[in-house]
N, CA and C atoms as an extended XYZ file, in Angstrom:
363
Properties=species:S:1:pos:R:3:atomname:S:1:resname:S:1:resid:I:1 pbc="F F F"
N         4.731        8.736      -16.374 N   MET     1
C         3.098        8.517      -15.723 CA  MET     1
C         2.871        7.071      -16.186 C   MET     1
N         1.799        6.797      -15.513 N   SER     2
C         1.587        4.962      -15.212 CA  SER     2
C         0.177        5.569      -16.479 C   SER     2
N        -0.188        4.228      -16.985 N   ASP     3
C        -1.735        4.387      -17.414 CA  ASP     3
C        -2.567        4.617      -16.580 C   ASP     3
N        -4.166        4.906      -16.178 N   ARG     4
C        -4.624        5.393      -15.696 CA  ARG     4
C        -6.384        5.515      -16.050 C   ARG     4
N        -7.247        5.425      -15.334 N   ALA     5
C        -8.475        5.886      -15.913 CA  ALA     5
C        -9.167        6.426      -14.210 C   ALA     5
N        -9.901        7.774      -14.718 N   VAL     6
C       -10.528        8.879      -13.680 CA  VAL     6
C       -11.915        8.888      -14.075 C   VAL     6
N       -12.696        8.557      -13.103 N   PRO     7
C       -14.139        9.147      -12.803 CA  PRO     7
C       -14.245       10.624      -13.149 C   PRO     7
N       -15.617       10.844      -14.131 N   ASN     8
C       -16.095       11.758      -14.068 CA  ASN     8
C       -17.482       11.385      -13.609 C   ASN     8
N       -17.707       12.124      -12.456 N   LEU     9
C       -18.908       12.261      -11.870 CA  LEU     9
C       -19.644       13.788      -11.864 C   LEU     9
N       -20.904       13.750      -11.952 N   PRO    10
C       -21.573       15.041      -11.974 CA  PRO    10
C       -21.526       15.921      -11.025 C   PRO    10
N       -21.455       17.021      -10.481 N   SER    11
C       -21.746       18.085       -9.597 CA  SER    11
C       -23.185       19.133       -9.813 C   SER    11
N       -23.943       19.087       -8.814 N   ARG    12
C       -24.934       20.074       -9.066 CA  ARG    12
C       -24.219       21.265       -8.627 C   ARG    12
N       -23.564       21.341       -7.604 N   ASP    13
C       -22.609       22.651       -6.693 CA  ASP    13
C       -21.448       22.512       -7.228 C   ASP    13
N       -20.694       23.372       -7.686 N   LEU    14
C       -18.957       22.335       -7.882 CA  LEU    14
C       -18.203       23.075       -6.257 C   LEU    14
N       -18.401       24.359       -5.606 N   ASP    15
C       -18.277       24.649       -4.154 CA  ASP    15
C       -18.800       23.502       -3.476 C   ASP    15
N       -20.362       22.948       -3.419 N   ALA    16
C       -20.665       22.063       -2.276 CA  ALA    16
C       -19.500       21.167       -2.862 C   ALA    16
N       -19.543       20.563       -3.879 N   THR    17
C       -18.635       19.011       -4.082 CA  THR    17
C       -17.725       19.059       -3.444 C   THR    17
N       -16.506       20.690       -3.549 N   VAL    18
C       -15.205       20.808       -2.867 CA  VAL    18
C       -16.119       20.313       -1.434 C   VAL    18
N       -16.273       21.362       -1.170 N   ALA    19
C       -16.619       21.569        0.684 CA  ALA    19
C       -16.745       19.642        1.416 C   ALA    19
N       -17.876       18.840        0.615 N   PHE    20
C       -18.148       17.996        1.373 CA  PHE    20
C       -17.121       17.012        1.109 C   PHE    20
N       -16.437       16.635       -0.035 N   TYR    21
C       -15.208       15.938       -0.186 CA  TYR    21
C       -14.017       16.061        0.756 C   TYR    21
N       -13.535       17.832        0.712 N   ARG    22
C       -12.448       17.911        1.598 CA  ARG    22
C       -12.881       17.675        3.401 C   ARG    22
N       -14.159       17.445        3.378 N   GLY    23
C       -14.131       16.628        5.034 CA  GLY    23
C       -13.499       15.635        5.175 C   GLY    23
N       -13.328       14.808        4.402 N   PHE    24
C       -12.056       13.360        4.532 CA  PHE    24
C       -11.130       13.370        3.426 C   PHE    24
N       -10.684       14.515        3.020 N   GLY    25
C        -9.072       14.527        2.730 CA  GLY    25
C        -9.002       14.922        1.172 C   GLY    25
N        -9.819       15.153        0.167 N   PHE    26
C        -9.824       15.409       -1.048 CA  PHE    26
C        -9.753       16.901       -0.935 C   PHE    26
N        -8.368       17.249       -1.836 N   GLU    27
C        -8.562       18.538       -2.213 CA  GLU    27
C        -8.442       18.658       -3.987 C   GLU    27
N        -8.861       20.222       -3.588 N   PRO    28
C        -9.096       20.516       -5.624 CA  PRO    28
C        -7.377       21.023       -5.973 C   PRO    28
N        -7.061       19.899       -7.015 N   THR    29
C        -5.544       20.202       -8.210 CA  THR    29
C        -6.299       21.279       -9.175 C   THR    29
N        -7.132       20.903       -9.298 N   HIS    30
C        -7.565       21.982      -10.597 CA  HIS    30
C        -9.179       22.404      -10.479 C   HIS    30
N        -9.997       23.683      -10.576 N   ARG    31
C       -10.663       24.017      -11.029 CA  ARG    31
C       -11.117       25.732      -11.664 C   ARG    31
N       -12.143       24.918      -12.599 N   ASP    32
C       -12.617       26.524      -13.074 CA  ASP    32
C       -14.048       26.306      -13.459 C   ASP    32
N       -14.818       26.752      -13.956 N   ASP    33
C       -16.245       26.682      -14.299 CA  ASP    33
C       -16.537       25.462      -14.904 C   ASP    33
N       -15.592       24.802      -15.508 N   ASP    34
C       -16.549       23.456      -16.366 CA  ASP    34
C       -15.785       22.032      -15.699 C   ASP    34
N       -14.633       22.531      -14.635 N   TRP    35
C       -14.085       21.221      -14.389 CA  TRP    35
C       -13.699       21.440      -12.985 C   TRP    35
N       -13.549       20.185      -12.634 N   LEU    36
C       -13.105       20.337      -10.665 CA  LEU    36
C       -12.484       18.620      -10.724 C   LEU    36
N       -11.088       19.130       -9.955 N   ILE    37
C       -10.204       17.643       -9.988 CA  ILE    37
C        -9.941       17.915       -8.679 C   ILE    37
N       -10.265       16.872       -8.138 N   LEU    38
C        -9.810       16.545       -6.415 CA  LEU    38
C        -8.969       15.050       -6.317 C   LEU    38
N        -8.194       15.544       -5.320 N   ARG    39
C        -7.429       14.661       -5.146 CA  ARG    39
C        -7.242       14.098       -3.802 C   ARG    39
N        -6.887       12.920       -3.228 N   ARG    40
C        -6.395       12.220       -2.025 CA  ARG    40
C        -5.625       11.740       -1.857 C   ARG    40
N        -4.005       11.628       -1.766 N   GLY    41
C        -3.410       10.430       -1.977 CA  GLY    41
C        -3.255       10.488       -3.414 C   GLY    41
N        -3.053        8.874       -3.807 N   ASP    42
C        -2.830        8.568       -5.360 CA  ASP    42
C        -4.533        8.627       -5.808 C   ASP    42
N        -5.730        8.682       -4.788 N   LEU    43
C        -7.114        8.916       -5.378 CA  LEU    43
C        -7.004       10.085       -6.028 C   LEU    43
N        -7.829       10.171       -7.337 N   GLU    44
C        -8.247       11.513       -7.936 CA  GLU    44
C       -10.077       11.254       -8.656 C   GLU    44
N       -10.483       12.222       -8.133 N   LEU    45
C       -11.934       12.141       -8.741 CA  LEU    45
C       -12.000       13.751       -9.511 C   LEU    45
N       -12.917       13.681      -10.881 N   GLU    46
C       -13.074       14.751      -11.517 CA  GLU    46
C       -14.885       14.772      -11.653 C   GLU    46
N       -15.140       16.028      -11.493 N   PHE    47
C       -16.472       16.726      -11.896 CA  PHE    47
C       -16.541       17.627      -12.927 C   PHE    47
N       -17.566       17.686      -13.133 N   PHE    48
C       -18.459       18.423      -14.649 CA  PHE    48
C       -19.814       18.937      -14.133 C   PHE    48
N       -19.666       19.647      -13.973 N   PRO    49
C       -21.209       20.612      -13.204 CA  PRO    49
C       -22.183       19.935      -14.147 C   PRO    49
N       -23.618       19.850      -13.308 N   PHE    50
C       -24.899       19.115      -14.001 CA  PHE    50
C       -25.756       19.634      -13.213 C   PHE    50
N       -25.872       20.971      -13.165 N   PRO    51
C       -27.139       21.610      -12.516 CA  PRO    51
C       -28.397       21.267      -12.238 C   PRO    51
N       -28.849       20.432      -13.144 N   ASP    52
C       -30.294       20.206      -13.609 CA  ASP    52
C       -30.804       18.639      -12.599 C   ASP    52
N       -29.181       17.672      -12.441 N   LEU    53
C       -29.088       16.597      -11.462 CA  LEU    53
C       -30.152       16.646      -10.704 C   LEU    53
N       -31.113       15.412      -10.839 N   VAL    54
C       -31.959       15.254       -9.684 CA  VAL    54
C       -31.422       13.901       -8.897 C   VAL    54
N       -30.434       14.050       -7.998 N   PRO    55
C       -30.091       13.007       -6.773 CA  PRO    55
C       -30.581       11.632       -6.874 C   PRO    55
N       -31.871       11.790       -6.671 N   GLU    56
C       -32.528       10.606       -6.475 CA  GLU    56
C       -33.155        9.807       -7.369 C   GLU    56
N       -32.320       10.131       -9.021 N   GLU    57
C       -32.618        9.681      -10.209 CA  GLU    57
C       -31.366        9.086      -10.611 C   GLU    57
N       -30.160        9.823       -9.982 N   SER    58
C       -28.949        9.081      -10.589 CA  SER    58
C       -28.451        7.707      -10.647 C   SER    58
N       -27.854        7.776      -11.995 N   SER    59
C       -27.364        6.302      -11.996 CA  SER    59
C       -25.829        6.509      -12.151 C   SER    59
N       -25.255        7.299      -11.550 N   PHE    60
C       -23.693        7.893      -11.599 CA  PHE    60
C       -23.200        6.986      -10.579 C   PHE    60
N       -22.197        5.980      -10.590 N   MET    61
C       -21.222        5.262       -9.895 CA  MET    61
C       -19.793        5.123      -10.176 C   MET    61
N       -19.179        4.739       -9.547 N   CYS    62
C       -17.527        4.643       -9.734 CA  CYS    62
C       -17.145        3.505       -8.363 C   CYS    62
N       -15.940        3.526       -8.547 N   SER    63
C       -15.230        2.418       -7.502 CA  SER    63
C       -14.298        2.749       -6.890 C   SER    63
N       -14.119        3.401       -5.642 N   ILE    64
C       -12.433        3.555       -5.289 CA  ILE    64
C       -12.260        2.345       -4.439 C   ILE    64
N       -10.595        2.324       -4.895 N   ARG    65
C        -9.956        1.101       -4.489 CA  ARG    65
C        -8.600        1.606       -3.510 C   ARG    65
N        -8.560        1.080       -2.068 N   VAL    66
C        -7.860        1.455       -1.121 CA  VAL    66
C        -7.334        0.421        0.084 C   VAL    66
N        -5.934        0.671        0.152 N   ASP    67
C        -5.240       -0.161        0.613 CA  ASP    67
C        -6.130       -0.265        2.590 C   ASP    67
N        -6.025        0.907        2.576 N   ASP    68
C        -6.868        0.752        4.109 CA  ASP    68
C        -8.060        1.590        3.981 C   ASP    68
N        -8.808        0.681        4.339 N   LEU    69
C       -10.596        0.654        3.583 CA  LEU    69
C       -11.176        1.378        5.246 C   LEU    69
N       -10.749        0.758        6.170 N   ASP    70
C       -11.041        1.183        7.540 CA  ASP    70
C       -11.160        2.959        7.430 C   ASP    70
N        -9.984        2.673        7.515 N   GLU    71
C        -9.071        4.535        7.725 CA  GLU    71
C       -10.154        5.471        6.822 C   GLU    71
N       -10.444        4.977        5.394 N   LEU    72
C       -11.222        5.928        4.332 CA  LEU    72
C       -12.411        6.148        5.215 C   LEU    72
N       -13.009        4.948        5.417 N   TYR    73
C       -14.693        4.734        5.899 CA  TYR    73
C       -14.707        5.657        7.143 C   TYR    73
N       -13.970        5.600        7.912 N   ALA    74
C       -13.884        6.272        9.546 CA  ALA    74
C       -13.411        7.876        8.983 C   ALA    74
N       -12.865        8.442        8.320 N   ARG    75
C       -12.834        9.889        7.844 CA  ARG    75
C       -13.741       10.290        7.398 C   ARG    75
N       -14.772        9.603        6.830 N   ILE    76
C       -15.820        9.917        5.746 CA  ILE    76
C       -17.222        9.847        6.933 C   ILE    76
N       -17.133        8.804        7.820 N   ARG    77
C       -18.008        9.153        9.127 CA  ARG    77
C       -17.791       10.262       10.028 C   ARG    77
N       -16.502       10.285       10.109 N   ASP    78
C       -15.881       11.041       10.921 CA  ASP    78
C       -16.626       12.767       10.462 C   ASP    78
N       -16.699       12.380        9.513 N   ALA    79
C       -16.935       14.287        8.342 CA  ALA    79
C       -18.391       14.279        8.436 C   ALA    79
N       -19.236       13.703        9.146 N   GLY    80
C       -20.241       13.791        9.373 CA  GLY    80
C       -21.250       13.227        8.625 C   GLY    80
N       -20.865       11.807        7.479 N   VAL    81
C       -21.794       11.400        6.574 CA  VAL    81
C       -22.650        9.963        7.668 C   VAL    81
N       -23.994        9.594        7.632 N   GLU    82
C       -24.434        9.195        8.289 CA  GLU    82
C       -24.735        8.079        7.676 C   GLU    82
N       -24.603        6.345        8.426 N   GLU    83
C       -25.241        5.319        7.929 CA  GLU    83
C       -26.373        5.450        8.202 C   GLU    83
N       -26.783        5.326        6.790 N   THR    84
C       -28.368        4.643        6.607 CA  THR    84
C       -28.499        4.622        5.452 C   THR    84
N       -30.012        4.047        5.272 N   THR    85
C       -30.477        3.367        4.090 CA  THR    85
C       -31.332        4.863        2.908 C   THR    85
N       -31.310        5.938        3.594 N   GLU    86
C       -32.181        6.676        2.607 CA  GLU    86
C       -30.963        8.209        2.399 C   GLU    86
N       -31.559        8.946        1.611 N   GLY    87
C       -31.181       10.065        1.646 CA  GLY    87
C       -29.780       10.628        1.086 C   GLY    87
N       -28.971       11.915        0.649 N   HIS    88
C       -27.775       11.914       -0.246 CA  HIS    88
C       -27.103       13.231        1.149 C   HIS    88
N       -26.016       12.856        1.443 N   PRO    89
C       -24.855       12.078        1.592 CA  PRO    89
C       -25.537       10.952        2.525 C   PRO    89
N       -25.053        9.368        1.913 N   ARG    90
C       -25.381        8.420        3.251 CA  ARG    90
C       -24.133        7.498        3.192 C   ARG    90
N       -23.978        6.548        4.157 N   LEU    91
C       -23.104        5.426        4.246 CA  LEU    91
C       -23.539        4.069        4.082 C   LEU    91
N       -22.936        3.107        3.800 N   HIS    92
C       -23.574        2.054        3.923 CA  HIS    92
C       -22.569        0.713        4.229 C   HIS    92
N       -22.280        0.270        5.451 N   PRO    93
C       -21.083        0.101        6.386 CA  PRO    93
C       -20.005       -0.781        5.721 C   PRO    93
N       -19.329       -1.270        6.136 N   VAL    94
C       -18.064       -1.721        4.898 CA  VAL    94
C       -18.617       -3.530        5.798 C   VAL    94
N       -18.615       -4.465        4.592 N   ARG    95
C       -18.812       -5.651        4.783 CA  ARG    95
C       -18.464       -6.679        3.578 C   ARG    95
N       -18.289       -8.046        4.317 N   THR    96
C       -17.828       -8.836        3.453 CA  THR    96
C       -18.494       -9.058        2.649 C   THR    96
N       -18.080       -9.034        0.964 N   GLN    97
C       -19.163       -9.288        0.223 CA  GLN    97
C       -19.373      -11.061       -0.626 C   GLN    97
N       -20.279      -11.149       -1.193 N   PRO    98
C       -20.304      -12.263       -1.573 CA  PRO    98
C       -18.977      -12.790       -2.308 C   PRO    98
N       -18.609      -11.898       -3.192 N   TRP    99
C       -17.064      -12.307       -4.069 CA  TRP    99
C       -16.064      -12.429       -2.494 C   TRP    99
N       -15.967      -11.913       -1.834 N   GLY   100
C       -14.937      -12.527       -0.812 CA  GLY   100
C       -14.108      -11.195       -0.165 C   GLY   100
N       -14.312      -10.031       -0.925 N   GLY   101
C       -13.664       -8.843       -0.621 CA  GLY   101
C       -14.812       -8.167        0.352 C   GLY   101
N       -13.859       -6.866        1.083 N   ARG   102
C       -14.695       -6.231        1.524 CA  ARG   102
C       -14.817       -4.342        1.206 C   ARG   102
N       -16.314       -4.095        1.095 N   ALA   103
C       -16.795       -3.030        0.579 CA  ALA   103
C       -17.739       -2.338        1.286 C   ALA   103
N       -18.128       -0.967        1.391 N   GLY   104
C       -18.512        0.085        1.812 CA  GLY   104
C       -19.063        0.349        1.251 C   GLY   104
N       -20.123        1.467        0.918 N   PHE   105
C       -20.473        2.448       -0.048 CA  PHE   105
C       -20.914        3.723        0.431 C   PHE   105
N       -20.087        4.886       -0.825 N   LEU   106
C       -20.726        5.962       -0.473 CA  LEU   106
C       -21.784        6.800       -1.229 C   LEU   106
N       -22.825        7.185       -0.629 N   VAL   107
C       -23.720        8.120       -1.802 CA  VAL   107
C       -23.274        9.796       -1.925 C   VAL   107
N       -22.661        9.897       -2.678 N   ASP   108
C       -23.186       11.434       -1.858 CA  ASP   108
C       -23.747       12.417       -2.148 C   ASP   108
N       -23.573       13.683       -1.972 N   PRO   109
C       -24.882       14.654       -1.733 CA  PRO   109
C       -25.748       14.875       -3.503 C   PRO   109
N       -24.811       14.259       -4.541 N   ASP   110
C       -25.251       14.177       -5.909 CA  ASP   110
C       -26.361       12.675       -6.508 C   ASP   110
N       -26.198       12.033       -5.307 N   GLY   111
C       -26.948       10.631       -5.837 CA  GLY   111
C       -26.155       10.241       -6.013 C   GLY   111
N       -24.361       10.317       -6.426 N   THR   112
C       -23.398        9.260       -6.740 CA  THR   112
C       -23.017        8.230       -6.161 C   THR   112
N       -23.148        7.019       -6.329 N   GLN   113
C       -22.635        5.885       -5.637 CA  GLN   113
C       -21.208        5.461       -5.569 C   GLN   113
N       -20.455        5.663       -4.593 N   LEU   114
C       -19.109        5.375       -4.629 CA  LEU   114
C       -18.601        4.050       -3.865 C   LEU   114
N       -18.238        2.927       -4.628 N   HIS   115
C       -18.480        2.092       -4.245 CA  HIS   115
C       -16.757        2.059       -3.055 C   HIS   115
N       -16.598        1.749       -1.943 N   LEU   116
C       -15.271        1.686       -0.971 CA  LEU   116
C       -15.038        0.092       -1.175 C   LEU   116
N       -13.962       -0.028       -1.383 N   ILE   117
C       -13.316       -1.173       -1.919 CA  ILE   117
C       -11.991       -1.623       -1.241 C   ILE   117
N       -11.636       -2.584       -0.254 N   GLU   118
C       -10.472       -2.751       -0.229 CA  GLU   118
C        -9.536       -3.491       -0.749 C   GLU   118
N        -8.271       -3.161       -1.217 N   ASN   119
C        -7.485       -3.920       -2.017 CA  ASN   119
C        -7.340       -5.534       -1.373 C   ASN   119
N        -7.501       -6.016       -2.770 N   GLY   120
C        -7.064       -7.462       -2.124 CA  GLY   120
C        -5.285       -7.829       -2.313 C   GLY   120
N        -5.409       -8.901       -2.004 N   GLU   121
C        -3.751       -9.655       -1.258 CA  GLU   121
C        -3.488       -9.517       -2.743 C   GLU   121
């Protein structure tokens, strides 16, 4: 197994987190009362219970880097996440960023911002 880092993100409700992320291809690989691991291909996200989290005050974030950003973005949008500037969950469209790469943003129901970044050449 190669070295890797996996984000640990908050969840107010682990069942709701599974339902949300399952909508665009993440499946549970581990689940107990204190920890949840979701996987989509080589992507893995881990969640811990944080029932008192206030999404509007959350500063949790992580980056997800993928080869096919347009496919992931379309799956999230097709799962019902709207492109908007307010509320949770929401999507911000994929754009070429000032640093030259392409990225969009997903804010999940718990206020965590996931930077959706296309792998570079």
